[in-house]
C-alpha positions as a Markdown table, in Angstrom:
| # | Residue | x | y | z |
|---|---|---|---|---|
| 1 | Met | -125.1 | -172.8 | -181.8 |
| 2 | Asp | -123.3 | -170.3 | -184.0 |
| 3 | Glu | -123.4 | -170.1 | -187.8 |
| 4 | Arg | -120.2 | -172.1 | -188.2 |
| 5 | Gln | -121.4 | -174.9 | -186.0 |
| 6 | Arg | -124.7 | -174.9 | -187.8 |
| 7 | Tyr | -122.9 | -175.2 | -191.1 |
| 8 | Glu | -120.7 | -178.1 | -189.9 |
| 9 | Gln | -123.7 | -180.0 | -188.5 |
| 10 | Gly | -125.6 | -179.3 | -191.7 |
| 11 | Met | -122.7 | -180.7 | -193.7 |
| 12 | Lys | -122.7 | -183.9 | -191.7 |
| 13 | Val | -126.4 | -184.4 | -192.3 |
| 14 | Trp | -126.1 | -183.6 | -196.0 |
| 15 | Arg | -123.4 | -186.2 | -196.4 |
| 16 | Ala | -125.3 | -188.8 | -194.4 |
| 17 | Val | -128.4 | -188.3 | -196.5 |
| 18 | Leu | -127.0 | -187.9 | -200.0 |
| 19 | Gly | -123.5 | -189.4 | -199.7 |
| 20 | Asp | -120.0 | -188.0 | -200.0 |
| 21 | Ala | -119.9 | -188.2 | -203.9 |
| 22 | His | -123.0 | -186.0 | -204.3 |
| 23 | Val | -121.9 | -183.4 | -201.7 |
| 24 | Asp | -118.3 | -183.3 | -203.1 |
| 25 | Ala | -119.7 | -182.7 | -206.6 |
| 26 | Ser | -121.9 | -179.9 | -205.3 |
| 27 | Leu | -119.1 | -178.3 | -203.5 |
| 28 | Lys | -116.9 | -178.5 | -206.5 |
| 29 | Asn | -119.5 | -176.6 | -208.5 |
| 30 | Arg | -119.8 | -173.7 | -206.1 |
| 31 | Asn | -119.0 | -170.4 | -207.6 |
| 32 | Glu | -119.4 | -166.7 | -206.8 |
| 33 | Phe | -123.0 | -166.8 | -207.9 |
| 34 | Asn | -124.3 | -169.7 | -205.8 |
| 35 | Asp | -121.9 | -169.7 | -202.9 |
| 36 | Ala | -124.0 | -167.7 | -200.5 |
| 37 | Phe | -127.1 | -169.7 | -201.4 |
| 38 | Gln | -125.3 | -173.0 | -200.9 |
| 39 | Asp | -124.1 | -171.8 | -197.5 |
| 40 | Leu | -127.7 | -170.9 | -196.5 |
| 41 | Leu | -129.0 | -174.3 | -197.6 |
| 42 | Thr | -126.4 | -176.1 | -195.7 |
| 43 | Arg | -127.0 | -174.2 | -192.5 |
| 44 | Tyr | -130.8 | -174.0 | -192.6 |
| 45 | Ala | -132.2 | -176.8 | -194.8 |
| 46 | Trp | -129.7 | -179.5 | -193.8 |
| 47 | Glu | -129.1 | -178.4 | -190.2 |
| 48 | Glu | -132.3 | -176.7 | -189.0 |
| 49 | Val | -134.8 | -178.8 | -191.0 |
| 50 | Trp | -133.2 | -182.2 | -191.3 |
| 51 | Ser | -131.8 | -182.2 | -187.8 |
| 52 | Arg | -135.0 | -181.1 | -186.2 |
| 53 | Pro | -136.6 | -183.7 | -183.9 |
| 54 | Gly | -139.9 | -185.3 | -184.6 |
| 55 | Leu | -139.4 | -187.4 | -187.7 |
| 56 | Pro | -136.9 | -190.2 | -188.4 |
| 57 | Arg | -134.5 | -189.3 | -191.3 |
| 58 | Gln | -136.0 | -192.1 | -193.5 |
| 59 | Thr | -139.5 | -190.7 | -193.1 |
| 60 | Arg | -138.2 | -187.1 | -193.8 |
| 61 | Ser | -136.6 | -188.5 | -197.0 |
| 62 | Met | -139.7 | -190.2 | -198.2 |
| 63 | Ile | -141.8 | -187.0 | -197.7 |
| 64 | Thr | -139.2 | -184.9 | -199.5 |
| 65 | Phe | -138.7 | -187.1 | -202.4 |
| 66 | Gly | -142.4 | -187.9 | -202.6 |
| 67 | Asp | -143.2 | -184.2 | -202.7 |
| 68 | Asp | -140.6 | -183.6 | -205.4 |
| 69 | Gly | -142.1 | -186.4 | -207.5 |
| 70 | Gly | -145.6 | -185.1 | -207.0 |
| 71 | Ala | -144.6 | -181.6 | -208.1 |
| 72 | Glu | -143.1 | -182.9 | -211.3 |
| 73 | Ser | -146.4 | -184.6 | -212.3 |
| 74 | His | -148.4 | -181.3 | -212.3 |
């Protein structure tokens, strides 16, 4: 899979997990400063991590959001 395909697959997963409104708002706020980082997150976090076999998406979401919540309490 090349980088463009990885980005497109990551975009599909990102939209499926967080919804079109969230993704569209994030894309609208892209700028010169965060553009490369957003591209990296889309390709690697949303495609590589969230598309990886082994955990259902719902379980992956619970782990991620649970971890985020736990981090805020410390």
